[in-house]
C-alpha positions in Angstrom: -13.3 -27.9 -16.7 -9.5 -27.7 -16.2 -8.2 -27.4 -12.7 -5.2 -25.6 -11.2 -2.3 -27.2 -9.5 -4.2 -27.4 -6.2 -7.5 -28.5 -7.8 -9.1 -25.0 -8.0 -11.0 -23.6 -10.9 -9.6 -20.6 -12.8 -12.1 -18.4 -11.1 -11.1 -19.7 -7.7 -7.4 -19.1 -8.6 -8.2 -15.5 -9.5 -9.9 -14.9 -6.2 -6.9 -16.5 -4.4 -4.4 -14.2 -6.3 -5.7 -10.9 -5.2 -5.7 -10.1 -1.5 -7.9 -7.5 0.3 -6.6 -4.0 -0.2 -4.3 -5.1 -3.0 -4.4 -3.4 -6.4 -3.0 -5.3 -9.4 -2.5 -4.5 -13.1 -3.8 -6.9 -15.6 -0.3 -8.3 -16.2 0.4 -8.8 -12.5 -2.9 -10.6 -11.9 -2.7 -12.6 -15.1 0.9 -13.8 -14.2 -0.2 -14.8 -10.7 -3.1 -16.8 -12.1 -0.9 -18.5 -14.7 1.4 -19.7 -11.9 -1.5 -21.6 -10.3 -2.6 -23.6 -13.3 -2.2 -24.4 -17.0 -5.4 -22.8 -18.3 -5.6 -21.6 -21.8 -5.1 -17.8 -22.2 -8.7 -17.5 -23.4 -10.0 -19.2 -20.3 -8.1 -16.8 -18.0 -9.2 -13.8 -20.0 -12.8 -14.8 -20.0 -12.8 -15.6 -16.3 -11.2 -12.2 -15.5 -14.0 -10.5 -17.5 -16.7 -12.6 -15.9 -15.8 -11.6 -12.3 -15.7 -7.9 -12.9 -18.5 -6.2 -11.0 -18.6 -3.0 -12.9 -18.7 -4.4 -16.4 -22.5 -4.6 -17.2 -22.1 -6.7 -20.4 -20.3 -9.4 -18.5 -23.2 -9.4 -15.9 -25.6 -10.2 -18.8 -23.4 -12.7 -20.5 -22.3 -14.7 -17.4 -25.5 -14.4 -15.3 -24.6 -17.3 -13.0 -21.2 -15.9 -12.0 -20.9 -14.0 -8.7 -18.5 -11.1 -9.6 -15.9 -10.0 -7.0 -13.4 -7.8 -8.8 -13.6 -4.0 -9.4 -11.7 -2.6 -12.4 -10.5 0.9 -11.7 -10.4 3.7 -14.3 -6.7 3.1 -14.7 -7.3 -0.6 -15.6 -6.1 -2.1 -12.4 -8.0 -4.7 -10.4 -9.0 -4.9 -6.8 -11.6 -6.7 -4.7 -15.0 -5.1 -4.9 -16.1 -3.6 -1.6 -19.6 -2.0 -1.5 -18.4 0.3 1.3 -15.8 2.0 -0.8 -16.8 1.5 -4.4 -19.7 3.1 -6.2 -23.0 1.2 -6.4 -23.1 -0.9 -9.6 -25.9 0.1 -11.9 -27.0 -2.3 -14.7 
């Protein structure tokens, strides 16, 4: 598996790129991740899908992945917080 400039996985880079309380568009988050490593576009896209809490098909496809991002109705991303976001139903 390819590693980023600091040895992190693409998924770890995604986590690193979005701070608590921050809300980012796909383009903003994608560009931040791309600055941390030379992953293929498909890798970044798949990892972004895999870590979305409120995307049930991703939960079934990537069963071993611990999701941590919430995708809002407007398509922007933020860290999932069970205290402020709705309960996720499969």
